[in-house]
N, C-alpha and C positions, 0 to 999 in steps of 0.2 A: 142094721141093714140099709137104712136110708142113707147113711153116711158113705157106705161102700158104693152105692149107686151114684151118688153125687161125685165121688172121686173118679169113678169110671167114666162118667160123662165129661168131667174136666179133662181127663187123659185123652179121650177121643177127640174133644174139641181142640186141644193143643196139637195133637197129631195131625188133624185135618188142616189146621192153620199152617203148620210146618210144611206139609205136603203142598199146599197151595202156594206158599212162598217159594218153595223149591222150583215149582213150575215157572214162576215168574223170572227167577234167576237163571234157570237152565231150560229154556224152551226146547222142544224136540228139534233136533238138527234137520230133520226132513221137512219141517214146516216152512213153506215159502214165506218170504217176508218182503215188505215194501220199505223197510228201514233203510235209509241212505247212510252209508258209511263213506266218508271222504277219504279217498286213497290218493297217494301221490301219483303223479303221472310222468311219463316220459314221452319223448317224441322219437318215433322210429321212422327210418327211411329205407325204401326199397326202390331204387332207381328214381322215377318221377313220382312215386307214391309216398305220401306222408301219413303216418298214423299216430294219433294221440291215444296213448294206451295207459290205462290205470294199472298199477303194479300190485300184484298179489305175491308177496315175498315172505309170508309167514304161513305156518300150517293152517291156522284159522282162516286167513284170507284166501289161501288156495282152495280149501274145502268149500268155502262159500262161493267163490268164483262169481259167475254171472247169474247164479241161482236166484229165482224170484223176480228178475227184471223182465219187464214187458217190452222193452225196446233197447236198441243199441244204435246210436247215431252212425251214419255213414262216415267213414274215415276215423272211427274210434274202435277201441278194442280193449282187451285185458291181456297183460303180459305176466305170465306165471314164471317165477324165478325159483330155481332149485339150487341147492348147494353142490350137487354132484351131477354128473352125466348119468342118465339111466333111461330105461324104456318106460317112461312115465305114462301110465294109462289114464285116459280121460273118458268121462261118460256124461250124460245129459240129466243127471238127477236134479230135480227142481228147476231145470232150465226151461224157460218158456218160449225162447226164440231160437230159430235155426242158426247154426254157426258154421264157419270154416275154422278148422283147427290146424295150426302150423307148428310143427315141432322144429326147434332151432338148436343147432349145436353151439357149444361155447364160443366158437369163432364167428358166429352169426349166420352160418350156412343153414338154409332150410333143408331138413333131411326128409320130412314127410308132410304131406298135406291131406287132411280128411276134409272133403268138400261137402257142403250142404248137409251137415249132420242135423237131423231132426230131433226135436224134443221127445217124440214118441219112440225113438230108438232105445231109450233107457229100458233095461239095464245093460245093453251092449256097451262094451268098452272099446275104445279106439287107442291104438298104440303106434309109436313110430317104428320104422324099419331099422333105425340105427339109434344109438343112445343120443339123448338130447339134454341140454341144460335149461332150455326155456320152452314155453308153449305160448303161442299168440292165438287168441280167439278174436275173430272179427265176424261181422254179419255174413250170413250165408251168401255166396255168390261174389263176395268181395275179391277173392283170389282170382277167379275166372275173369271177372270184368276188368281186371288190371293186368292180366297176363302173368300173375305171380306163379312161379314154378319152383319145384325142388331144385336145389343147387344154387339158387340165387342167395345173395347176402343181405341180411338186415343190419343196418347201422343204427346205433343209438346216437341221436343228434343232441339231445339236451335232457337234463333232469329238471323237473319242477317239484320242489318239496314244499 
């Protein structure tokens, strides 16, 4: 009987260790993080406005987005790249700062702007009025302060990898 108890205790200890290791390898996706992942950046231009944007071009980078960040410098943003045009919905899950969201067609035309989207709006989703290939997130108020409007064209000036 003592041998059975020892075996059961070993099995429980191994299971607990495996469970703990799994949590380290796959933390909950909804847990905000301060981990910095270096993304490549591009320079975007809208008339007299220049934006240095980090590129989120994989499913994992798009899912993470700006989640967990406590600030976003003026003149910077995140450029989400999709393989196809669609009505890509965005929300503020794990996002700590207010944003402007700009949906952009494949030709660079801004098709929809969601202005001053607040973190507390989660789980509300925001969608474009037309299919888009890209989404640009910038600090809240950025679009209004620079007169950025639907119908304007965003140009990619340079890639930095």
